[in-house]
N, C-alpha and C positions, 0 to 999 in steps of 0.2 A: 503495500499501499503506500503510494506516492507520500509526502506530508504535507502536501496540501488539499489532500482526502479526507472529506468526513467519512469517516468507514463506521457501519455497526453492526459488527461479530454475531450478534444474536439475530442480527435480519438476516446474515449470510445461511446459517445453518440450513433453515426449513427449504430454499430457495437448495439448494443443495441436495436435499433429502428427494427433494422432488424430483430429481434426476437420474436417469437410469446408469448409475453405476456399478460394474459389474465385480467388485470386490479388488481385493490387493493387489492384484495382477493389473489392472486396466489404467491402460497408460491414457488419458483423456485428460483434456484443458479446454476452459470456456472461452468461446468467443464473446466480448462485451459490447462491440459498437454492431448494431445490425445496420446503421451506414455504410461502412465497409467490410462487411462481414470480418470482421480482424478483434484483434487482442488487442485495447487498447493499455500503455502501461501504468496509470491510476491504483487500479486493479487488475493485478493478476491470477488466476483460479486453478491449479490444476492437483493431476493427484501425484502421490508419490510415487507411484510407480512412473509416473509421465515426467516428473522431476531428474529420478535416477534416468531415467533415457536419455531424456536433452542432456545431464553433464557428462554420459558416457560418449555423446551424439557431438560435442561442441566444436571437434579440431574437423568431424565430417561438416557440418552446417560453415563454418568459416572459411572453408576450402571452396563454397558456392559465391562465386563474386554476388549475385545478383541478393542476395542475404545479408550483405555488410554497407547497403546503400543506404541504408535509414539508418535509425535507431531501436533501441535496446527491445521496445515491442512488437518491430518488424518483426528483427532478427528472431524474438523467440514466436515467434506467430509462423513464421515459414520454417525455419529447423521444426516445431510440431510437427508441421507438416508432413516437410521431407523426410523424417525419422519413421511415420507411421504411425504417429500417435492422432489420439479418435478428437475430432472438433465436435466439442457440444455449445449448444446454443446456451447463451445464458444474457441475452441480451437484457435481461432485466436488474442485473446485478449494478449495474453502474451506470449514473448518467454523466456523462461526459460532455462537457462545450465544444471542446475538438470533434467530438463523432457525431452531436446533432444540432449543432450551430446555433444552442443556445444554452442560455446560463439557465444550470442545473436549481430546478423547484425545490428541493429539497423537502421534497410532499412522499407520500407514499410509504411501499415495503422495498424501496429501490435500500441497498444494503452500502451504498456508497455515493458518493457525489466531490464534482471534481469540475476547476477549479475551485479551491475559495482562499486567497490570496492576500486576506487581512485578515489578522486577528478579529474584530468586528464582522466581515463576512461569516468567518469558522463558525462564532460562537452564535449570530441569525440561525444559521443555516441548523445546527443544530438542533436550538429551542425549537427552530420548525416543523423539522423532522422527528421529534417526542410529540410533537403533537397529533400526530398522526397514531401512533401506539396507541 
């Protein structure tokens, strides 16, 4: 979770439980941006098996020039696809301004909101989100 992201861990668990994760060996990662069908960096969610596969394959992925063209979230997303990890839709996990092109509402059951760059904005987002619980 990025430091300028308002994150509610207790909201993440039910959303993950609703997904069809097939146990300890399931190499799954969550796409959290519908607009780009991608992983946005403020909240990267993946299974332990997917993390192990990623760490064991970093060198292979770094050898693919196209993966090195953009930021770490792009690299993670493309590497996970390249090594055969299973992408799961997690489009309700994160409200990200760079994905939706709108400021985060801080409402609903979303687990994370990004970016909140000021102390005041961060606090207001927390306050608004708690009103929806």
